[in-house]
Each structure stands twice: as C-alpha cells, then as structure tokens.
MIMARKE-634022 format. One record per residue (C-alpha): residue number from 1; residue in one letter; x, y, z. Coordinates in Angstrom, 3 decimals, m for minus. Layout:
N
(NUM; "A"; (X; Y; Z))
...
//
This chain:
450
(1; "M"; (0.026; m0.051; m0.002))
(2; "M"; (1.206; 3.375; m0.830))
(3; "L"; (1.498; 5.907; 1.927))
(4; "L"; (1.471; 9.636; 1.514))
(5; "L"; (2.601; 12.091; 4.223))
(6; "W"; (3.374; 15.675; 4.499))
(7; "T"; (5.270; 17.372; 7.365))
(8; "L"; (6.270; 20.857; 8.584))
(9; "L"; (10.034; 21.170; 7.852))
(10; "A"; (12.230; 23.652; 9.553))
(11; "C"; (13.398; 26.306; 7.219))
(12; "Q"; (17.178; 26.298; 6.994))
(13; "T"; (17.486; 29.911; 6.033))
(14; "E"; (16.359; 32.970; 7.831))
(15; "G"; (12.487; 33.089; 8.199))
(16; "P"; (9.635; 30.943; 9.564))
(17; "Q"; (8.920; 27.305; 9.093))
(18; "V"; (7.649; 26.417; 5.746))
(19; "T"; (5.316; 23.592; 4.577))
(20; "E"; (6.419; 21.133; 1.903))
(21; "P"; (4.863; 17.851; 0.631))
(22; "R"; (6.720; 14.597; 0.621))
(23; "T"; (5.152; 11.929; m1.625))
(24; "T"; (5.753; 8.451; m3.049))
(25; "G"; (4.028; 6.797; m5.947))
(26; "E"; (1.145; 8.064; m7.953))
(27; "L"; (m1.538; 10.173; m6.338))
(28; "V"; (m5.157; 9.428; m7.183))
(29; "F"; (m7.505; 12.299; m6.548))
(30; "R"; (m10.686; 11.982; m8.650))
(31; "D"; (m12.932; 14.876; m9.645))
(32; "P"; (m16.064; 14.636; m7.692))
(33; "E"; (m18.096; 14.659; m10.868))
(34; "T"; (m16.842; 11.071; m11.492))
(35; "C"; (m18.732; 10.164; m8.238))
(36; "R"; (m22.089; 11.639; m9.151))
(37; "D"; (m23.557; 8.756; m11.100))
(38; "C"; (m23.324; 6.366; m8.164))
(39; "H"; (m23.645; 8.769; m5.231))
(40; "P"; (m25.903; 11.544; m6.548))
(41; "D"; (m27.191; 12.696; m3.132))
(42; "H"; (m23.747; 12.788; m1.617))
(43; "V"; (m22.244; 14.844; m4.275))
(44; "A"; (m25.285; 17.129; m4.383))
(45; "D"; (m24.822; 17.746; m0.660))
(46; "W"; (m21.103; 18.239; m0.898))
(47; "E"; (m21.091; 20.655; m3.994))
(48; "G"; (m22.920; 23.425; m1.992))
(49; "S"; (m20.783; 22.765; 1.081))
(50; "M"; (m17.996; 24.892; 2.488))
(51; "H"; (m15.612; 21.881; 1.741))
(52; "A"; (m16.505; 22.506; m1.855))
(53; "Y"; (m16.242; 26.354; m1.442))
(54; "A"; (m12.728; 26.054; 0.129))
(55; "M"; (m10.957; 27.165; m3.124))
(56; "T"; (m13.656; 29.342; m4.384))
(57; "D"; (m13.875; 31.868; m1.595))
(58; "P"; (m12.490; 35.205; m2.827))
(59; "V"; (m11.744; 36.250; 0.832))
(60; "F"; (m9.548; 33.124; 1.119))
(61; "H"; (m7.622; 33.888; m1.953))
(62; "A"; (m6.995; 37.421; m0.911))
(63; "L"; (m5.935; 36.413; 2.617))
(64; "A"; (m3.570; 33.709; 1.061))
(65; "D"; (m1.964; 36.539; m1.033))
(66; "V"; (m1.596; 38.687; 2.036))
(67; "Q"; (0.235; 35.896; 3.842))
(68; "A"; (2.580; 35.344; 0.866))
(69; "M"; (3.358; 39.005; 0.498))
(70; "D"; (4.048; 39.607; 4.284))
(71; "F"; (6.436; 36.708; 4.465))
(72; "T"; (7.930; 36.892; 0.963))
(73; "G"; (6.803; 33.429; 0.161))
(74; "K"; (8.459; 31.822; 3.040))
(75; "G"; (5.274; 30.588; 4.293))
(76; "G"; (5.051; 28.234; 1.377))
(77; "Q"; (1.695; 26.460; 0.755))
(78; "F"; (0.601; 26.799; 4.424))
(79; "C"; (m2.912; 27.888; 3.315))
(80; "T"; (m3.467; 25.469; 0.610))
(81; "Q"; (m2.442; 22.434; 2.512))
(82; "C"; (m5.931; 22.386; 4.074))
(83; "H"; (m7.988; 24.130; 1.384))
(84; "S"; (m6.814; 22.031; m1.567))
(85; "V"; (m5.003; 18.998; m0.573))
(86; "P"; (m4.821; 17.748; m4.166))
(87; "G"; (m3.545; 21.106; m5.522))
(88; "F"; (m0.939; 21.269; m2.550))
(89; "L"; (0.356; 17.661; m3.127))
(90; "S"; (0.420; 17.946; m6.848))
(91; "G"; (2.488; 21.135; m6.822))
(92; "E"; (m0.307; 23.241; m8.475))
(93; "T"; (m0.417; 25.892; m5.627))
(94; "P"; (3.199; 27.085; m5.482))
(95; "V"; (3.966; 30.521; m3.904))
(96; "A"; (6.273; 32.591; m6.225))
(97; "F"; (7.074; 36.205; m6.956))
(98; "S"; (4.925; 37.362; m9.949))
(99; "E"; (6.636; 39.825; m12.321))
(100; "E"; (3.090; 40.453; m13.810))
(101; "L"; (1.611; 41.356; m10.434))
(102; "Q"; (4.922; 42.645; m8.898))
(103; "R"; (4.240; 40.863; m5.639))
(104; "W"; (4.386; 37.449; m4.012))
(105; "D"; (1.462; 35.385; m5.211))
(106; "Q"; (m0.310; 32.306; m3.594))
(107; "R"; (m1.651; 30.437; m6.655))
(108; "T"; (m5.284; 29.708; m6.034))
(109; "E"; (m6.853; 30.104; m9.467))
(110; "G"; (m6.676; 28.405; m12.855))
(111; "L"; (m6.063; 24.926; m11.247))
(112; "S"; (m7.071; 21.572; m12.297))
(113; "A"; (m10.678; 20.672; m11.831))
(114; "V"; (m10.064; 18.482; m8.629))
(115; "A"; (m7.540; 21.080; m7.141))
(116; "Q"; (m10.026; 23.693; m7.731))
(117; "K"; (m12.791; 21.814; m5.845))
(118; "G"; (m11.234; 22.113; m2.395))
(119; "V"; (m11.880; 19.368; 0.142))
(120; "S"; (m13.196; 16.824; m2.189))
(121; "C"; (m14.255; 13.196; m1.995))
(122; "D"; (m10.915; 11.439; m2.159))
(123; "V"; (m9.338; 13.734; 0.366))
(124; "C"; (m11.465; 12.536; 3.257))
(125; "H"; (m11.993; 9.090; 2.009))
(126; "S"; (m8.192; 8.524; 1.632))
(127; "I"; (m7.308; 9.382; 5.125))
(128; "T"; (m5.870; 6.536; 7.048))
(129; "E"; (m4.304; 8.231; 10.125))
(130; "I"; (m4.252; 11.582; 12.012))
(131; "L"; (m0.568; 12.198; 12.656))
(132; "E"; (m0.953; 15.301; 14.712))
(133; "Q"; (m4.106; 17.160; 15.646))
(134; "R"; (m3.336; 20.488; 13.648))
(135; "N"; (m2.459; 21.905; 10.276))
(136; "A"; (m3.552; 18.872; 8.089))
(137; "R"; (m0.850; 16.653; 9.511))
(138; "I"; (m2.662; 13.487; 8.347))
(139; "A"; (m1.699; 10.342; 6.448))
(140; "L"; (m3.526; 9.544; 3.283))
(141; "T"; (m3.440; 6.452; 0.981))
(142; "P"; (m4.869; 7.950; m2.129))
(143; "D"; (m4.830; 4.630; m4.065))
(144; "G"; (m8.435; 4.682; m5.311))
(145; "T"; (m9.641; 2.750; m2.254))
(146; "V"; (m12.647; 4.450; m0.596))
(147; "R"; (m12.601; 4.449; 3.196))
(148; "G"; (m15.665; 5.138; 5.162))
(149; "P"; (m17.873; 4.402; 8.132))
(150; "I"; (m19.895; 1.491; 6.424))
(151; "A"; (m18.939; m1.776; 8.052))
(152; "D"; (m20.127; m3.978; 5.220))
(153; "P"; (m19.641; m1.984; 1.880))
(154; "V"; (m21.150; m3.475; m1.279))
(155; "E"; (m18.471; m4.587; m3.858))
(156; "T"; (m18.493; m2.499; m6.959))
(157; "E"; (m16.380; m2.175; m9.979))
(158; "A"; (m16.085; 1.534; m9.513))
(159; "H"; (m13.510; 1.360; m6.722))
(160; "A"; (m12.478; m0.810; m3.663))
(161; "S"; (m14.090; m0.051; m0.529))
(162; "T"; (m13.092; m0.712; 3.154))
(163; "H"; (m14.492; 0.021; 6.632))
(164; "S"; (m12.711; 2.790; 8.580))
(165; "P"; (m13.648; 3.240; 12.257))
(166; "L"; (m11.658; 6.478; 12.098))
(167; "H"; (m14.291; 8.137; 10.045))
(168; "T"; (m16.905; 7.673; 12.828))
(169; "T"; (m15.059; 9.726; 15.297))
(170; "G"; (m14.437; 13.390; 16.006))
(171; "E"; (m10.713; 12.663; 16.182))
(172; "F"; (m11.002; 12.365; 12.270))
(173; "C"; (m11.817; 16.007; 12.022))
(174; "I"; (m9.257; 17.300; 14.285))
(175; "G"; (m6.318; 17.092; 11.895))
(176; "C"; (m7.647; 20.176; 9.930))
(177; "H"; (m9.828; 21.812; 12.428))
(178; "N"; (m6.946; 22.846; 14.650))
(179; "V"; (m4.898; 25.454; 12.911))
(180; "G"; (m1.569; 26.555; 14.210))
(181; "I"; (0.501; 29.501; 13.033))
(182; "P"; (4.094; 28.320; 12.347))
(183; "F"; (5.306; 31.867; 11.631))
(184; "A"; (5.064; 32.896; 15.198))
(185; "E"; (7.993; 32.819; 17.573))
(186; "S"; (6.439; 29.713; 19.115))
(187; "P"; (3.687; 27.904; 17.194))
(188; "L"; (0.199; 28.706; 18.577))
(189; "L"; (m3.312; 27.744; 17.656))
(190; "V"; (m5.636; 30.397; 16.115))
(191; "E"; (m8.367; 27.979; 15.318))
(192; "K"; (m9.043; 25.302; 17.887))
(193; "T"; (m12.411; 23.606; 17.283))
(194; "G"; (m10.798; 20.201; 17.854))
(195; "V"; (m9.199; 21.230; 21.189))
(196; "E"; (m12.618; 22.511; 22.150))
(197; "W"; (m14.303; 19.358; 21.252))
(198; "L"; (m11.833; 17.427; 23.331))
(199; "E"; (m12.733; 19.680; 26.139))
(200; "Y"; (m16.431; 19.119; 25.686))
(201; "K"; (m15.868; 15.361; 25.744))
(202; "A"; (m13.721; 15.642; 28.880))
(203; "L"; (m16.664; 17.412; 30.533))
(204; "G"; (m19.029; 14.513; 29.771))
(205; "G"; (m20.382; 15.497; 26.249))
(206; "D"; (m21.402; 12.650; 24.146))
(207; "K"; (m21.513; 14.051; 20.548))
(208; "E"; (m19.080; 13.275; 17.855))
(209; "C"; (m18.515; 16.063; 15.242))
(210; "Q"; (m20.411; 14.046; 12.698))
(211; "D"; (m23.498; 14.075; 14.760))
(212; "C"; (m24.163; 17.702; 14.081))
(213; "H"; (m22.201; 18.443; 10.908))
(214; "M"; (m23.064; 15.173; 9.081))
(215; "P"; (m26.414; 14.182; 10.530))
(216; "A"; (m27.602; 10.600; 10.029))
(217; "R"; (m30.673; 9.365; 8.127))
(218; "L"; (m31.970; 6.178; 6.309))
(219; "G"; (m30.986; 6.005; 2.603))
(220; "Q"; (m28.686; 4.383; 0.058))
(221; "A"; (m25.122; 5.012; 0.138))
(222; "A"; (m25.058; 4.304; m3.639))
(223; "V"; (m27.703; 3.975; m6.443))
(224; "D"; (m29.391; 0.490; m6.175))
(225; "G"; (m27.601; m0.187; m2.819))
(226; "P"; (m29.374; m1.432; 0.326))
(227; "E"; (m31.130; 1.031; 2.677))
(228; "R"; (m28.841; 1.764; 5.518))
(229; "T"; (m27.760; 4.507; 7.845))
(230; "I"; (m26.025; 7.232; 5.809))
(231; "H"; (m24.740; 10.725; 6.560))
(232; "A"; (m25.406; 14.058; 5.201))
(233; "H"; (m22.294; 15.592; 3.291))
(234; "T"; (m23.506; 19.213; 3.631))
(235; "F"; (m20.930; 19.777; 6.401))
(236; "V"; (m23.014; 22.645; 7.706))
(237; "G"; (m21.218; 25.152; 9.850))
(238; "V"; (m21.710; 28.893; 10.222))
(239; "D"; (m20.202; 30.075; 6.782))
(240; "T"; (m21.966; 30.459; 3.471))
(241; "S"; (m20.933; 31.300; m0.002))
(242; "L"; (m20.109; 34.908; m0.833))
(243; "V"; (m20.166; 34.117; m4.565))
(244; "D"; (m23.467; 34.487; m6.527))
(245; "G"; (m24.399; 31.347; m8.236))
(246; "F"; (m22.588; 28.845; m5.982))
(247; "P"; (m24.711; 25.656; m5.718))
(248; "D"; (m27.474; 24.908; m3.279))
(249; "M"; (m27.089; 28.244; m1.654))
(250; "E"; (m30.687; 28.390; m0.409))
(251; "R"; (m30.443; 25.020; 1.361))
(252; "Q"; (m27.181; 26.013; 2.938))
(253; "E"; (m28.440; 29.304; 4.255))
(254; "A"; (m31.415; 27.509; 5.952))
(255; "L"; (m29.063; 24.857; 7.469))
(256; "V"; (m26.828; 27.543; 8.775))
(257; "D"; (m29.670; 29.292; 10.505))
(258; "A"; (m30.974; 26.050; 12.008))
(259; "M"; (m27.570; 25.163; 13.304))
(260; "L"; (m27.080; 28.471; 14.949))
(261; "Q"; (m30.455; 28.491; 16.526))
(262; "S"; (m29.724; 25.055; 18.048))
(263; "A"; (m26.244; 26.005; 19.385))
(264; "V"; (m27.123; 28.304; 22.347))
(265; "L"; (m30.156; 28.369; 24.717))
(266; "M"; (m31.102; 31.840; 25.665))
(267; "Q"; (m33.251; 32.580; 28.666))
(268; "V"; (m34.466; 36.185; 29.560))
(269; "T"; (m36.072; 37.424; 32.859))
(270; "A"; (m37.091; 40.994; 33.238))
(271; "D"; (m38.958; 43.665; 35.363))
(272; "A"; (m39.204; 47.327; 35.192))
(273; "T"; (m35.550; 47.929; 36.574))
(274; "S"; (m33.493; 45.371; 34.698))
(275; "T"; (m33.222; 42.306; 32.618))
(276; "T"; (m30.994; 39.265; 33.095))
(277; "V"; (m29.897; 37.165; 30.021))
(278; "Q"; (m28.669; 33.663; 30.437))
(279; "L"; (m26.833; 31.834; 27.716))
(280; "T"; (m26.101; 28.083; 27.726))
(281; "N"; (m23.801; 26.374; 25.127))
(282; "Q"; (m25.547; 23.531; 23.579))
(283; "A"; (m22.817; 22.928; 20.896))
(284; "G"; (m20.024; 20.300; 20.988))
(285; "H"; (m17.244; 23.070; 21.236))
(286; "S"; (m16.998; 26.725; 22.167))
(287; "V"; (m19.241; 29.306; 20.607))
(288; "P"; (m18.264; 30.732; 18.419))
(289; "S"; (m15.589; 28.398; 17.155))
(290; "G"; (m13.216; 28.124; 14.171))
(291; "S"; (m11.685; 31.292; 13.083))
(292; "T"; (m12.972; 33.041; 16.210))
(293; "A"; (m11.140; 36.344; 15.483))
(294; "E"; (m13.416; 36.749; 12.546))
(295; "R"; (m16.644; 35.416; 14.239))
(296; "R"; (m18.841; 37.576; 16.480))
(297; "M"; (m21.643; 36.639; 18.656))
(298; "W"; (m23.192; 39.347; 20.864))
(299; "V"; (m26.425; 40.310; 22.800))
(300; "D"; (m28.655; 43.125; 21.372))
(301; "V"; (m30.739; 44.549; 24.036))
(302; "R"; (m33.391; 47.335; 23.258))
(303; "L"; (m36.021; 48.722; 25.400))
(304; "V"; (m38.614; 50.869; 23.715))
(305; "R"; (m41.576; 53.053; 25.007))
(306; "D"; (m44.624; 51.842; 23.121))
(307; "R"; (m46.363; 55.184; 22.768))
(308; "D"; (m43.764; 56.835; 20.657))
(309; "Q"; (m41.131; 54.187; 20.012))
(310; "A"; (m38.508; 56.053; 21.853))
(311; "L"; (m35.515; 54.067; 22.543))
(312; "I"; (m35.082; 54.108; 26.343))
(313; "Y"; (m32.101; 51.722; 26.694))
(314; "S"; (m29.928; 49.885; 24.161))
(315; "S"; (m26.783; 47.663; 23.950))
(316; "G"; (m25.203; 45.680; 21.245))
(317; "Q"; (m26.153; 47.866; 18.172))
(318; "L"; (m23.943; 48.140; 15.163))
(319; "D"; (m22.525; 51.588; 14.227))
(320; "K"; (m23.238; 53.552; 11.033))
(321; "D"; (m20.660; 51.392; 9.150))
(322; "G"; (m22.048; 48.034; 10.323))
(323; "V"; (m19.290; 47.521; 12.893))
(324; "L"; (m19.589; 46.140; 16.391))
(325; "R"; (m17.310; 48.294; 18.448))
(326; "D"; (m15.679; 45.526; 20.533))
(327; "G"; (m12.023; 46.774; 20.358))
(328; "T"; (m11.286; 45.197; 17.039))
(329; "P"; (m9.062; 47.491; 14.870))
(330; "D"; (m10.383; 49.212; 11.824))
(331; "A"; (m7.498; 48.048; 9.712))
(332; "A"; (m4.737; 45.339; 9.869))
(333; "A"; (m1.343; 46.242; 11.250))
(334; "D"; (1.549; 45.538; 8.877))
(335; "F"; (3.604; 43.735; 11.538))
(336; "C"; (4.189; 46.439; 14.241))
(337; "T"; (2.350; 49.488; 14.870))
(338; "G"; (3.343; 50.281; 18.418))
(339; "G"; (1.037; 49.742; 21.313))
(340; "A"; (m2.116; 47.651; 21.161))
(341; "T"; (m5.068; 49.062; 19.331))
(342; "T"; (m8.200; 49.734; 21.529))
(343; "L"; (m11.374; 51.359; 20.447))
(344; "D"; (m14.021; 53.193; 22.244))
(345; "P"; (m17.094; 50.928; 22.304))
(346; "L"; (m19.203; 54.069; 21.373))
(347; "G"; (m20.701; 54.548; 24.804))
(348; "D"; (m21.847; 51.006; 25.264))
(349; "P"; (m20.070; 49.786; 28.375))
(350; "D"; (m22.683; 46.883; 28.647))
(351; "L"; (m21.641; 45.258; 25.365))
(352; "W"; (m21.614; 41.623; 25.673))
(353; "W"; (m19.722; 39.842; 22.875))
(354; "F"; (m18.102; 36.660; 22.080))
(355; "G"; (m15.202; 36.107; 19.727))
(356; "A"; (m11.433; 36.675; 19.963))
(357; "H"; (m8.786; 39.229; 19.203))
(358; "I"; (m5.449; 38.200; 17.587))
(359; "I"; (m2.280; 39.459; 19.235))
(360; "G"; (0.254; 40.483; 16.623))
(361; "M"; (4.101; 40.609; 16.595))
(362; "C"; (4.446; 43.754; 18.471))
(363; "D"; (1.597; 43.036; 21.034))
(364; "E"; (m0.970; 44.952; 18.898))
(365; "Y"; (m4.318; 43.714; 17.698))
(366; "T"; (m4.338; 42.710; 14.131))
(367; "L"; (m7.018; 41.417; 11.714))
(368; "F"; (m4.792; 38.755; 9.900))
(369; "A"; (m4.287; 35.476; 11.617))
(370; "H"; (m0.882; 34.720; 10.035))
(371; "L"; (0.435; 37.641; 11.981))
(372; "A"; (m0.443; 36.261; 15.310))
(373; "N"; (2.405; 35.929; 17.784))
(374; "D"; (0.726; 35.236; 21.077))
(375; "D"; (m2.425; 33.331; 22.171))
(376; "P"; (m5.573; 35.039; 21.178))
(377; "E"; (m7.534; 37.123; 23.615))
(378; "E"; (m10.633; 34.945; 23.718))
(379; "H"; (m14.186; 35.879; 24.758))
(380; "L"; (m15.864; 32.456; 24.193))
(381; "L"; (m18.796; 30.623; 25.653))
(382; "R"; (m16.996; 27.408; 26.649))
(383; "P"; (m18.317; 23.960; 25.987))
(384; "L"; (m21.456; 23.045; 28.197))
(385; "A"; (m20.990; 26.551; 29.954))
(386; "T"; (m23.672; 28.811; 31.090))
(387; "E"; (m23.221; 32.584; 31.584))
(388; "S"; (m25.319; 35.497; 32.480))
(389; "R"; (m25.455; 39.151; 32.207))
(390; "T"; (m27.766; 41.590; 33.898))
(391; "Y"; (m28.589; 44.967; 32.197))
(392; "T"; (m29.933; 47.815; 34.377))
(393; "F"; (m32.556; 50.247; 32.856))
(394; "P"; (m32.996; 53.956; 33.676))
(395; "S"; (m36.045; 54.959; 35.713))
(396; "L"; (m39.165; 54.318; 33.511))
(397; "D"; (m42.350; 56.356; 33.470))
(398; "A"; (m45.746; 54.667; 34.102))
(399; "E"; (m46.255; 53.516; 30.561))
(400; "A"; (m45.973; 50.327; 28.530))
(401; "H"; (m42.590; 49.400; 27.155))
(402; "T"; (m41.342; 46.510; 25.027))
(403; "L"; (m38.129; 44.848; 25.639))
(404; "T"; (m36.398; 42.899; 22.778))
(405; "V"; (m33.482; 40.776; 23.328))
(406; "K"; (m31.594; 39.053; 20.398))
(407; "L"; (m28.605; 36.842; 20.210))
(408; "Q"; (m26.796; 37.921; 17.051))
(409; "F"; (m23.965; 36.135; 14.984))
(410; "R"; (m21.873; 37.170; 11.990))
(411; "A"; (m19.437; 34.801; 10.558))
(412; "F"; (m16.987; 37.432; 9.055))
(413; "L"; (m15.880; 40.930; 10.150))
(414; "P"; (m16.494; 43.950; 7.742))
(415; "Q"; (m13.045; 45.382; 8.992))
(416; "T"; (m11.203; 42.467; 7.439))
(417; "V"; (m13.111; 42.870; 4.095))
(418; "R"; (m12.327; 46.622; 4.025))
(419; "A"; (m8.662; 46.029; 4.938))
(420; "V"; (m8.247; 43.801; 2.002))
(421; "Q"; (m10.406; 46.203; m0.375))
(422; "A"; (m8.013; 49.040; 0.703))
(423; "H"; (m4.672; 47.220; m0.135))
(424; "P"; (m3.235; 48.641; m3.252))
(425; "Q"; (m2.403; 45.233; m4.793))
(426; "L"; (m5.471; 43.257; m3.933))
(427; "S"; (m9.116; 43.308; m4.748))
(428; "L"; (m12.385; 41.736; m3.838))
(429; "P"; (m15.654; 41.627; m5.763))
(430; "E"; (m18.004; 44.644; m5.304))
(431; "G"; (m20.906; 44.169; m2.996))
(432; "L"; (m19.130; 41.458; m0.940))
(433; "L"; (m19.964; 43.079; 2.486))
(434; "D"; (m23.623; 43.112; 1.683))
(435; "K"; (m23.441; 39.330; 1.459))
(436; "V"; (m21.989; 38.978; 5.058))
(437; "K"; (m25.174; 38.346; 7.078))
(438; "V"; (m25.991; 39.180; 10.641))
(439; "R"; (m28.101; 36.064; 11.835))
(440; "T"; (m30.348; 35.853; 14.709))
(441; "M"; (m29.586; 32.829; 16.997))
(442; "A"; (m32.330; 33.495; 19.550))
(443; "E"; (m34.979; 36.209; 20.146))
(444; "S"; (m37.153; 37.266; 23.096))
(445; "T"; (m39.852; 39.894; 23.503))
(446; "T"; (m41.096; 41.022; 26.830))
(447; "A"; (m43.908; 43.663; 27.834))
(448; "I"; (m42.581; 45.900; 30.573))
(449; "T"; (m44.995; 47.966; 32.626))
(450; "P"; (m43.676; 49.879; 35.672))
//
C-alpha cells in the first residue's frame, strides 16, 4: 500500500517554518463529478458545502496572497495544505514572486478541476491516520480505495471500499480543524475547534463532530444499494458562499440558520428595573468556534416606549458602518504599529460579545491570523458552559414598554473585508460586504409596565 504524508519542515534559511509535501508513488484524487452517477445525493450535498467552497472563496484567495506578501513566500503553501490537498500535493499551488503582479502570489486560481474543488471526496475518504491534531498533519493512502464508516460495503467495479472506524469519530476532523501558525516565535493555535471538542468530551459531552455536521438518516449510500444509515455531506457550519451562483445556496442558508439556533439556549427574565440574559452552550465546542477572530456573537438589548417608539435603553447595536465596536481594529497592522489598538465601544459599556482578538508581533491587535504571535484574547462561551449578564434600565415612566433581546451572529468581520479592499495590490468583488449576514440565533420579546 502506498503511504503519503506531509510534514512541517524547519526552514534552513532565515525566516519561519515552511510547509512542503513529501510523496511516493502516484496520487489518485478523482474529480467529484466522477462520483455523481453512483452517489448523486452525496455529491449534491457536498457541492454546496464549505468543503467544496474552500478554493472558491474570494476572501480566502486574498488572505492567502496577504500571507505570501507579508512573508515574501517563506510561508509556502501553508494555506492550501488544508484548502486544496490535491493542489498542494500535486504542486499546483506554489507561492512565487509574480513579475506581472509585482508581488508574491499564492496561486489559487486556474487549477485543475479536482484541485479547484477544495476538500473533495478522495481527500477525506483517503485518510488513514491523524498524525498530529493540527494543520492537516494527516496520512493518506490515495490509491483509489474509498474508506468510510460503512462496516459492510457492497462490492463494486467503480472502486475498492473498506471500513474505517476512524471516520466515525471526532478525532477524524481534528487534523484540519485545529490551525496553528508556524510563523510565530512559538507555534500557536488560532483555530481550535478540535481542542474545544476534546474539552467538551472531557466534561461529559457525548456528541461526535459528525452528529451535528453530518447528521444521519436512512437512505442508500449508492444507487441501487441497500437501505442503511447514511450521513449528510453538507458539512453545515456557520459560513455560506459569498459568490453568486454557488450551488445549493438556499438550502445551505437554511441549514446554517438552524444550526446557529440550536447552538445556544437563551433565557431572559425582566422587570421594570433590569433584565438578566442567560446563555447556555449546547454545541460540542466553544461558541463561536473556528476562526474566532473573524466570528462575532453578541447580545442586542433594546427597551422601547410603546407610545412613541422612543429608545429608552440599548446595548449591542452596530455603528453606522455596520461595525460592532468591541475593540477590533479598523485596519490590519503591517507587523508592528506600536501599542495595542483599543477602540471606544461608542458609549456601550454593557456590550456583551463573544469572539477573539489576534495578538500580533508587537503585542498589537491585528486582523490577520498569519500575523499572530501570542495566544488570542478569547471571549468564548466554553463547552457546556452557562453565563449570564444583567442589564440595568434607567427609571421608567408609568407607561407600557417593550423589551427585545436578540442573540446575534456574524461569521466574518467587515473590518477585514475593508482592509483587503484598501490594499493597493489586492481586490475583492463589489458588494461582498452586503453578503455577510447578521443572523439571529435567539430572540425574546417581553412587555414591561412599571
């Protein structure tokens, strides 16, 4: 059996560690289109998923180029080792100085069909071992054999099949869903969903990643196959496509909303003087999770006098530019800017938000994860945790009021999009910010009469 590995190798010249592939034998990564005839439902699920979107996302393309420019190519294919395993291993995604662009360029476009399709079928179904719980340090045997959770696969001429217990566990997902930054003075994690899931399990949680992100149902694993337990391949999370015309967008939007609404239980109690909001994490990891420096969850509280709709009290509103003023900088630092950036929360001392701030190379806040040089400042709702916050109202007159409390979520910061758009050598499609939605995870309305 052929074994394929890749490793982080120490750079022998001045600069950070770089990522390089090491392979033996022929690589077999098939275009997912070749799977559609036998597995139409699975391919239809996958093609609208964020796994399929991994090399389509224009923000990813831009951020990969920012990393290449900031480190003059020394970061190698760090970004594509997760986003396009076939492209990375086949050498289709090199980082090189472009004379045409006059900058370092991470190649993410114009690739072969299978490399352009991100985390495709043969990537996951070739994994045989998780070598390290970070940065796609995984072992694959891409020999055409499909590995999966079915204990008694039906023989077919299309490919060999074998049972893989690894594919039924959350450990399977950890290889890619912990992301460490090797460019820092000491490697650190800026995405740690896998770490959070292990914390959840240690606290007594009983869910595997697949239970929520690949829910089970009865169906056929292949056309004309027996009815059995199969799993959705929508890989629903909190992101959706920012590109018009991407497949299955309406269903993915609905799935994301449903998942967010199941993640946190919100309970609200109120009287004429105050309201207490209690949040309980029902997910299998922290909330938010993943690239938490880009995610924001926050509580929006509004008390309105019914007679004239006067706003008597508020916390958690966005400013005129659609920004939640939680201390995140307006633009990314180019490495070092002096002291840490702190922003006035616009007179909202009660703001209750969840996410993280990235600490850069001179102890400043930065928008770009590749510039991280210390553990992020985290404001997360930990696994299985319950937290509460009390908001105190001003004195109310003897009239009817309405209190509205919303738990809000946004998967991506407008500040990062604007920082990339302002870069003289980069561009993003027009109207991109309009596609970054604020989603309501929970909502409560209470009548208040002093």
